[in-house]
C-alpha positions as CSV (number, residue, x, y, z in Angstrom):
1,M,38.4,105.3,86.1
2,T,40.2,108.2,85.4
3,S,40.2,110.2,82.0
4,D,41.1,113.4,80.9
5,F,37.6,113.9,79.5
6,L,34.5,112.0,80.3
7,V,31.4,112.3,77.8
8,I,27.9,111.2,78.8
9,G,26.1,110.7,75.8
10,A,27.0,109.0,72.7
11,G,24.7,111.1,69.8
12,I,26.5,113.6,67.3
13,A,27.6,116.3,69.6
14,G,29.2,113.3,72.0
15,L,30.8,111.3,69.3
16,S,32.1,114.3,67.6
17,F,34.0,115.8,70.4
18,A,35.2,112.3,71.7
19,I,37.0,111.7,68.4
20,R,38.4,115.4,68.4
21,A,39.5,115.3,72.1
22,A,41.0,111.5,72.0
23,A,44.2,113.4,69.9
24,H,44.6,115.3,73.4
25,G,44.4,112.9,76.0
26,S,42.3,110.0,77.0
27,V,38.8,109.9,76.7
28,T,35.6,107.8,78.4
29,V,32.3,107.9,77.0
30,I,29.5,106.3,78.8
31,T,25.9,105.8,77.2
32,K,23.2,104.4,79.1
33,G,22.0,102.4,76.7
34,K,23.5,101.1,73.1
35,L,25.5,103.5,71.3
36,L,22.8,103.9,68.3
37,D,20.2,104.7,70.8
38,S,20.7,108.4,70.5
39,N,18.4,111.1,68.7
40,T,20.7,111.6,66.3
41,A,20.3,108.0,65.1
42,W,16.4,108.7,65.0
43,A,16.9,112.2,63.1
44,Q,15.2,111.6,59.5
45,G,15.7,114.9,58.0
46,G,18.8,116.2,57.9
47,I,21.2,119.0,58.6
48,A,21.3,122.8,57.7
49,S,24.2,124.1,56.4
50,V,25.2,127.0,54.1
51,L,28.0,124.8,52.0
52,P,30.7,126.7,49.7
53,E,29.5,129.3,47.4
54,S,30.1,126.6,44.2
55,L,28.1,123.9,46.1
56,R,25.0,126.0,47.3
57,E,21.8,126.6,46.1
58,E,22.0,129.9,43.8
59,G,21.1,132.9,46.1
60,D,21.8,131.5,49.6
61,S,24.1,132.9,52.3
62,V,24.9,132.5,55.7
63,E,23.1,135.9,56.1
64,L,20.0,134.1,54.9
65,H,20.7,130.8,56.9
66,V,20.9,133.8,60.1
67,A,17.8,135.5,58.9
68,D,15.5,132.5,58.8
69,T,17.1,131.0,62.2
70,L,16.3,134.4,63.6
71,D,12.9,134.6,62.5
72,A,12.2,131.1,63.5
73,G,13.3,131.7,66.9
74,A,10.7,134.9,67.8
75,G,12.8,137.3,69.1
76,L,15.0,135.3,71.9
77,C,18.0,133.8,70.0
78,H,21.2,135.1,70.7
79,E,22.2,136.6,67.7
80,E,26.4,136.6,67.7
81,V,25.6,132.7,68.5
82,V,23.6,132.3,65.6
83,R,26.1,134.0,63.7
84,E,29.1,131.9,64.6
85,I,27.2,128.6,65.0
86,V,25.3,129.1,61.4
87,A,29.1,130.4,59.7
88,E,30.8,126.9,61.1
89,G,28.4,124.7,59.7
90,A,30.5,123.8,56.4
91,A,33.6,123.1,57.8
92,T,32.1,120.5,60.2
93,I,30.3,118.8,57.5
94,D,33.6,117.9,55.8
95,D,34.7,116.3,59.6
96,L,31.5,114.4,59.1
97,V,32.5,113.5,55.4
98,S,36.0,112.4,56.7
99,Y,34.4,109.9,59.1
100,G,32.6,108.2,56.4
101,T,29.3,109.9,56.5
102,E,27.6,109.7,52.9
103,F,25.4,112.7,52.3
104,D,23.0,112.0,49.0
105,R,24.6,113.0,45.8
106,E,23.3,114.0,42.3
107,S,25.5,114.7,39.4
108,G,28.4,115.0,41.8
109,R,27.1,117.5,43.8
110,Y,25.0,117.3,47.1
111,E,21.3,117.1,46.8
112,L,20.3,119.6,48.9
113,A,16.1,119.6,50.7
114,K,14.4,122.7,52.0
115,E,12.2,122.0,55.3
116,G,10.0,124.4,56.7
117,G,11.0,128.2,57.7
118,H,14.3,127.8,55.1
119,S,14.0,130.3,52.5
120,K,16.8,128.1,50.4
121,R,17.4,124.5,50.0
122,R,20.7,123.8,52.2
123,I,19.9,120.7,54.1
124,L,21.9,117.8,53.6
125,H,20.6,114.3,53.8
126,S,20.8,110.9,53.6
127,R,17.4,109.9,52.0
128,D,15.2,109.6,55.0
129,T,17.3,108.0,57.8
130,T,20.2,110.9,57.6
131,G,20.7,110.8,61.8
132,R,21.2,106.9,61.3
133,E,24.3,107.5,58.6
134,I,25.4,109.8,60.7
135,A,25.6,108.1,63.6
136,T,26.8,104.8,62.2
137,S,30.0,106.3,60.6
138,L,30.6,108.5,64.2
139,V,30.3,105.3,65.9
140,E,32.6,103.3,63.5
141,K,35.3,106.4,63.7
142,A,35.0,106.2,67.4
143,R,35.8,102.3,67.8
144,N,39.1,102.9,65.8
145,T,40.3,105.8,67.7
146,P,43.0,105.2,70.2
147,N,42.9,106.8,73.6
148,L,39.0,106.5,73.2
149,T,37.0,104.0,75.4
150,L,33.5,103.5,74.7
151,L,31.3,101.9,77.6
152,E,27.7,101.6,76.5
153,D,25.0,100.4,79.6
154,H,26.6,102.9,81.8
155,F,24.2,105.0,83.4
156,A,25.0,108.5,84.5
157,I,23.6,109.2,87.8
158,D,25.1,112.3,89.3
159,L,27.6,114.7,89.0
160,I,30.2,115.0,91.3
161,T,31.3,118.3,92.5
162,T,33.5,120.1,95.1
163,A,30.2,121.8,96.5
164,K,28.6,118.3,96.6
165,L,31.7,117.0,98.4
166,G,31.6,119.7,100.7
167,V,34.5,121.6,99.8
168,V,34.7,125.4,100.2
169,T,36.3,126.6,97.3
170,E,35.3,127.5,93.8
171,D,32.9,124.8,93.0
172,R,34.2,122.6,90.0
173,V,33.2,119.0,88.6
174,L,35.0,116.1,89.5
175,G,33.7,113.5,87.6
176,A,30.2,111.5,88.0
177,Y,28.4,108.4,89.7
178,A,27.0,105.6,86.9
179,L,25.1,102.4,87.3
180,E,26.7,99.5,85.4
181,R,23.2,98.3,84.3
182,E,24.2,94.5,84.2
183,S,26.0,94.0,87.3
184,G,23.9,97.0,89.4
185,D,27.3,98.3,90.5
186,V,27.7,102.0,90.7
187,K,31.1,103.2,89.7
188,V,33.1,106.5,89.9
189,F,34.3,108.2,86.7
190,R,37.1,110.8,87.6
191,S,37.6,113.6,85.2
192,D,37.9,117.6,85.7
193,R,36.6,117.7,82.0
194,V,33.1,116.5,82.0
195,I,30.5,117.1,78.8
196,L,27.1,116.6,78.7
197,A,25.8,115.3,75.7
198,T,22.5,113.6,76.7
199,G,20.3,114.8,74.4
200,G,16.5,115.9,75.0
201,C,13.7,115.3,77.4
202,G,10.9,113.8,74.7
203,K,9.7,110.9,76.9
204,V,8.4,113.6,79.7
205,Y,5.3,113.6,77.2
206,L,2.9,110.9,76.6
207,Y,3.6,111.1,73.2
208,T,6.7,111.8,71.4
209,T,9.2,111.3,68.3
210,N,12.0,110.5,70.7
211,P,13.8,107.3,71.7
212,D,13.1,105.6,75.1
213,S,16.6,107.1,76.2
214,A,15.3,110.9,75.5
215,T,14.5,111.0,79.7
216,G,16.4,114.6,80.1
217,D,19.4,113.2,82.2
218,G,22.0,115.7,81.5
219,V,19.5,118.8,82.3
220,A,18.3,117.1,85.6
221,M,22.0,116.4,86.8
222,A,23.2,119.4,86.1
223,W,20.5,121.3,87.8
224,R,20.9,119.1,90.7
225,A,24.6,119.6,90.5
226,G,23.7,123.6,90.5
227,A,24.3,124.8,87.2
228,T,21.7,127.3,85.4
229,I,19.1,126.4,83.5
230,A,17.2,128.2,81.0
231,N,14.2,128.6,78.2
232,M,12.7,125.2,79.5
233,E,8.9,126.1,78.4
234,F,10.2,125.9,75.1
235,I,9.5,122.4,74.2
236,Q,8.6,121.8,70.3
237,F,6.3,119.6,68.7
238,H,7.0,118.0,65.8
239,P,3.7,118.6,63.7
240,T,3.6,115.4,61.7
241,C,3.8,112.2,63.4
242,F,1.9,109.2,62.2
243,Y,-1.3,108.4,63.5
244,N,-2.7,105.1,64.0
245,P,-5.9,104.6,64.8
246,A,-5.6,101.0,64.8
247,A,-3.0,101.1,67.8
248,T,-3.3,101.9,71.1
249,G,-1.4,103.3,73.7
250,P,1.9,106.2,73.0
251,E,2.7,104.3,69.9
252,A,0.1,105.0,67.8
253,R,1.8,108.4,68.2
254,S,5.7,107.7,68.0
255,F,6.3,107.4,64.5
256,L,7.7,110.8,62.8
257,V,6.9,111.9,59.0
258,S,10.0,113.9,58.3
259,E,9.6,117.8,58.0
260,A,11.4,117.0,54.4
261,V,8.2,115.4,53.1
262,R,6.7,118.8,53.3
263,G,9.8,120.3,52.0
264,E,9.2,118.1,48.8
265,G,5.7,119.3,48.3
266,A,3.2,117.5,50.9
267,V,0.3,119.7,51.9
268,L,-1.1,119.4,55.4
269,V,-4.9,119.0,55.0
270,N,-8.1,118.5,56.9
271,A,-11.0,115.7,56.4
272,K,-12.5,118.0,53.9
273,G,-9.2,118.3,51.8
274,E,-8.6,121.5,52.8
275,D,-5.2,123.6,53.0
276,F,-6.2,125.0,56.5
277,V,-2.6,126.0,57.6
278,K,-2.9,128.7,55.0
279,E,-5.3,130.2,57.5
280,A,-2.4,130.8,60.2
281,D,0.7,131.6,57.5
282,P,0.6,132.6,54.1
283,R,3.7,129.6,54.1
284,G,1.2,126.7,54.8
285,S,2.8,123.5,55.2
286,L,6.1,125.0,55.2
287,A,5.7,127.5,58.4
288,P,7.8,127.2,61.4
289,R,7.1,124.2,63.5
290,D,5.2,126.3,66.2
291,I,2.7,127.7,63.8
292,V,2.4,124.5,62.0
293,A,1.5,122.3,65.6
294,R,-0.7,124.9,66.8
295,A,-2.4,125.4,63.4
296,I,-3.0,121.3,63.4
297,D,-4.1,121.4,67.3
298,R,-6.8,124.2,66.9
299,E,-8.0,122.1,63.9
300,I,-8.1,118.6,65.5
301,K,-10.3,120.5,68.4
302,K,-12.7,122.6,66.1
303,T,-13.4,119.8,64.1
304,G,-13.2,116.9,66.5
305,A,-11.4,115.0,64.1
306,P,-8.8,112.6,65.6
307,C,-6.0,114.1,63.5
308,V,-5.1,115.7,60.4
309,F,-3.8,114.7,57.1
310,L,-0.5,115.2,54.9
311,D,-1.2,114.6,51.3
312,A,1.6,113.9,48.5
313,T,-0.5,111.7,46.5
314,H,0.0,114.4,44.0
315,K,3.3,113.8,43.5
316,P,4.3,111.6,40.5
317,P,4.4,107.9,41.2
318,G,7.1,106.6,42.4
319,F,8.5,109.8,44.0
320,F,7.5,109.6,47.6
321,H,9.4,105.7,47.6
322,E,12.2,107.2,45.9
323,H,12.8,110.1,48.4
324,F,11.6,108.5,51.4
325,P,12.4,104.6,51.7
326,F,12.2,104.1,54.8
327,I,9.1,106.4,55.7
328,H,7.3,104.7,52.7
329,E,8.4,101.2,54.0
330,K,7.0,102.0,57.1
331,L,3.8,103.4,56.1
332,L,3.1,99.9,54.5
333,S,4.0,97.8,57.2
334,F,0.7,99.7,58.6
335,G,-1.2,99.1,55.7
336,L,-0.6,102.8,53.7
337,D,0.7,103.8,50.9
338,A,1.2,107.3,50.9
339,E,1.6,107.6,46.8
340,K,-2.0,106.3,47.1
341,E,-3.4,108.0,50.4
342,P,-2.6,110.7,52.5
343,I,-0.9,109.9,55.9
344,P,-2.6,110.6,58.9
345,V,-0.8,113.0,61.8
346,V,-0.7,115.0,64.9
347,P,1.6,116.7,66.8
348,A,4.0,114.7,69.3
349,A,6.8,116.4,71.3
350,H,9.8,116.6,69.6
351,Y,12.7,118.8,70.7
352,Q,13.8,121.0,73.8
353,C,15.0,124.4,72.8
354,G,15.8,125.1,76.6
355,G,18.6,123.1,78.6
356,V,21.8,123.9,80.7
357,V,23.1,127.7,79.8
358,T,26.2,127.7,78.5
359,D,28.4,130.2,76.2
360,V,28.9,128.8,72.5
361,A,31.4,126.7,73.3
362,G,29.3,124.8,75.7
363,K,30.8,126.1,78.9
364,S,28.2,126.1,81.7
365,T,28.3,127.6,84.8
366,I,30.0,125.1,87.0
367,R,33.8,124.9,86.3
368,G,34.9,122.2,84.1
369,L,31.1,121.4,83.3
370,Y,30.5,121.5,79.3
371,A,26.9,121.0,77.9
372,I,26.6,120.6,74.1
373,G,24.0,119.5,71.7
374,E,20.2,119.2,72.8
375,A,21.1,119.4,76.7
376,A,22.6,122.9,76.4
377,C,20.8,126.3,76.0
378,T,23.5,128.2,73.9
379,G,20.7,130.8,72.4
380,L,21.0,129.3,69.0
381,H,17.1,128.4,68.6
382,G,15.6,131.3,70.8
383,A,11.5,130.4,71.5
384,N,11.3,127.9,68.5
385,R,14.1,125.6,66.4
386,L,14.5,125.9,63.1
387,A,14.3,122.7,61.5
388,S,17.6,120.4,61.2
389,N,19.6,123.0,63.2
390,S,19.9,120.7,65.7
391,L,22.6,118.5,64.0
392,L,24.6,121.4,63.0
393,E,24.3,122.9,66.5
394,G,25.8,119.7,68.0
395,N,28.7,119.0,65.7
396,V,30.0,122.9,65.7
397,M,29.4,123.1,69.4
398,A,31.9,119.7,70.0
399,R,34.7,121.5,67.8
400,R,34.1,124.5,69.9
401,A,33.7,123.2,73.3
402,L,37.3,120.9,72.7
403,D,38.8,124.5,71.4
404,Q,37.8,126.0,74.7
405,I,38.9,123.3,76.8
406,L,42.3,123.0,75.5
407,H,42.8,126.7,76.2
408,H,41.6,127.0,79.5
409,Y,42.0,123.0,81.2
410,D,45.3,121.5,80.4
411,P,44.4,117.7,79.3
412,G,46.8,115.4,81.5
413,K,46.6,117.5,84.5
414,H,44.6,116.7,87.3
415,A,43.6,119.4,90.4
416,L,46.1,118.4,92.9
417,D,43.9,119.7,95.7
418,A,41.0,117.3,94.6
419,P,39.1,116.0,97.4
420,D,38.7,111.8,97.8
421,I,35.7,110.9,96.2
422,P,33.6,108.4,98.4
423,D,32.4,105.1,97.3
424,W,28.4,104.9,96.3
425,S,26.4,104.0,99.0
426,H,23.3,101.5,98.2
427,G,19.9,101.6,99.4
428,D,17.8,98.3,100.1
429,T,16.6,96.5,97.2
430,A,13.0,97.5,96.9
431,P,10.7,94.5,97.1
432,P,8.5,93.8,93.8
433,D,5.4,94.7,95.0
434,E,6.9,98.4,95.4
435,L,8.1,98.6,91.7
436,V,4.5,99.6,90.7
437,V,4.9,102.7,92.4
438,I,7.6,103.5,90.1
439,Y,5.6,102.6,86.9
440,H,2.6,104.1,87.8
441,N,4.0,107.6,88.6
442,W,6.0,107.5,85.5
443,D,2.7,106.7,83.2
444,E,1.3,109.8,85.8
445,L,3.9,112.0,84.9
446,R,3.5,112.1,81.1
447,R,0.0,111.9,81.2
448,L,-0.6,115.4,83.3
449,M,2.6,117.0,81.2
450,W,0.5,115.8,77.9
451,D,-2.5,117.3,79.5
452,Y,-1.6,120.6,81.2
453,V,1.9,121.6,79.4
454,S,1.2,120.8,75.9
455,I,1.1,122.9,73.0
456,V,-1.7,125.2,74.1
457,R,-1.6,125.9,77.9
458,T,-3.1,128.1,80.6
459,D,-2.3,129.0,83.9
460,N,-5.1,127.1,85.8
461,R,-3.8,123.9,83.9
462,L,0.1,124.9,84.8
463,R,-0.9,125.4,88.5
464,R,-2.7,121.8,88.1
465,A,0.9,120.3,86.9
466,A,2.7,122.4,89.4
467,T,0.6,120.8,92.3
468,R,1.0,117.1,91.3
469,L,4.5,117.2,90.2
470,R,5.3,118.5,93.9
471,N,3.9,115.2,95.2
472,L,5.7,112.9,92.5
473,K,8.9,114.8,93.7
474,K,8.4,113.9,97.1
475,E,7.5,110.1,96.2
476,V,10.2,109.6,93.8
477,R,12.8,111.1,96.2
478,D,11.6,108.9,99.0
479,F,11.9,105.5,96.9
480,Y,15.4,106.6,95.5
481,W,16.9,107.5,99.0
482,G,15.0,104.0,100.5
483,H,16.2,101.8,97.9
484,R,18.9,100.3,95.7
485,V,19.1,102.2,92.3
486,N,18.1,100.8,88.8
487,A,17.6,102.0,85.4
488,D,13.7,102.8,85.9
489,I,14.2,104.8,88.9
490,L,16.8,106.6,87.7
491,E,15.2,107.7,84.7
492,L,11.5,108.7,86.7
493,R,13.8,110.9,89.1
494,N,15.2,113.0,85.9
495,L,11.8,113.2,84.4
496,V,10.4,114.8,87.6
497,A,13.2,117.1,87.6
498,V,12.9,117.9,84.3
499,A,9.1,118.0,83.8
500,S,9.1,120.9,87.0
501,L,12.0,122.6,85.1
502,V,9.5,122.8,82.3
503,V,6.4,124.1,84.4
504,D,8.3,126.7,86.5
505,C,9.8,128.0,83.1
506,A,6.4,128.1,81.6
507,I,4.7,130.1,84.8
508,R,7.2,132.6,84.7
509,R,6.3,133.7,80.5
510,R,3.0,135.6,80.9
511,E,3.1,135.8,77.1
512,S,2.5,133.6,74.2
513,R,5.8,133.4,72.2
514,G,7.3,130.7,69.9
515,L,6.9,127.1,71.4
516,H,5.3,128.7,74.5
517,Y,1.3,129.5,73.8
518,T,-0.7,130.3,76.4
519,L,-4.4,131.1,76.7
520,D,-4.3,133.5,79.5
521,Y,-1.7,135.7,77.5
522,P,-2.4,135.1,73.9
523,G,-0.1,137.8,72.5
524,I,3.7,138.6,72.7
525,D,4.7,140.9,75.4
526,E,8.2,142.5,74.7
527,R,8.7,142.9,78.6
528,F,9.2,138.9,78.0
529,Q,11.5,139.0,75.2
530,K,14.3,137.5,77.3
531,D,15.4,134.4,78.5
532,T,13.5,132.3,81.3
533,I,16.8,131.7,83.8
534,L,16.6,129.1,86.7
535,R,19.3,129.0,89.5
536,R,19.6,127.1,92.4
537,F,20.8,129.2,95.7
C-alpha cells in the first residue's frame, strides 16, 4: 500500500498530523489496536497553554510558562525549543476546538486549572477526561477527512530503510512492515514520509498509568533502523496512582488520580496526616513530579507503609464529584468516597522524557523519518516533564512537522531510485508450549525494571538489570527469528529493546538530575548537563 504520508500511531500527535497532511496528499494511519487505545485518550488532567491575553489568568505569559518548563527540566531543556513550542500553544488549541473538542468553560471563558510546577492557572481541561475528549474529536474528524485512511489492528513491525536493503546511498526511510492482527499477514506500507507517533513505554514497568499499548514500539523501531536516541534514563513516575490493597497484581496501581486534584487543593499526607512533601520542597504537593515522587518513595521506605494518602476531605461537600466526576465514580467502584476519606496512592511509571532525537519539527537522523509526541526527544522536557506539556507538544509538533515536510519532501513524488521492497518472510508457527517463554519473559522484564531501574537507582542494580537484559534479548531474538510473528512477541521484542536503552542511558549518567536519581551519585554534576546520546555504529 503506497501513500504520500505513513503515520504510525493515532494519538493527538498522529491524528493532528494526519488531518492536516490529508490536504496535501494521501495519508495512511496505522495503529496496532483501536483508535482510542492511545495514551492521549487516557490523559486526565489537560493541556497546558498560555491563551491570548483576554482569556488567560492575570499575570500569566509565555515567558512564565517557559520559566516553569525550564525549572522542571532541571537544566536539560533546550530553551529555544521550549520557547517555540510554548509560543504556538494557543494556535493549536484553536485547531482542536475547530475539530470539535469542548473544553470546560465558565461564563463563556475557558475554566483554567493549575498543576504541579505551574506558577499560574493555564491548564485547559474537559473535567477529568480531557484526553478522551480530545481523542474522540480527533478520531471523528479523521474519519470524515478525505484522502485519509485509518487502519486499526495493524502492528508496525519494523521500518524499511535503504540501509536495511543494502543500498549504498544516503540512508532514508521507505516505509514499514506491519502485521494485520486478524489475518496474521504481514503487509508492506510504502512511503517516503514516515511519522512515528507511537507514544511511550510505560508498560516496560510492572506498575504504570499507561494503557497496554504503551510498549515503546516507535523508539525500538527507530533504534533498530539506526536513528539516534537520547535521554531514555528520564522516566517520569506519576506520584498519585490509586493503591488498592484489596487487589493483587499490577491492576492495584494502574488507576491514575490526576495531578489536577492536587492543583485544586488536595494534599499528600502520611498515615499520621502529616504533610511530608513540605520537607522536600516548600511547594509541597504542588512541586514538580520528580520531587513529589521521590518524597513519596522515601516516605514509604522510611515508614514501611504500603502507600501514602491524597487528602481532599477538607474541600466543600460536592466539590470533588463536580470537578472530578470520572475519578470520583471510579473510586466509588472500589468502595472509597474521596469526599469523606483520603485516597491511598503510590507512584507508577507515567511518561518518557527521552526518545528519538529530533529537531523541533520532529525530523530524525534518518531522511524522511519523523517522530512526534512522546516518542520524540525534542529537548522540551529536559530531565523532567512539566505537567500537561505533553499534549501541548504533540499538537504543536504535528503542525511543525507537516510544515517542514512540505518544504523538503514534495508530496505526490516518490524516490525514482527506490529499490524493490521484498515481501515478508514468515517463520514457523510456535508450538503452544513454547508460548510460555514469551509470557515468562514479559513478567520478568517488567519486574526487573521496577526493582532495579525505578525511582531510586544504584550502580549495582543497573548492572544487574543490564546483565539480565542481555540474556533476555538473546532469548527474544531467537524466538522472533525462529517463529511466525504475533503481537505478543513483537511487544516483548520492543520492550526489551527500550528497557536496554533506559538502562544504558542511566548507567552513563553519573549524577542525580530530574527523574534520574542514584544513591551512588546523589548530587548534580555540571559535567553531565548535557543530553545522553546513543548511536548505533
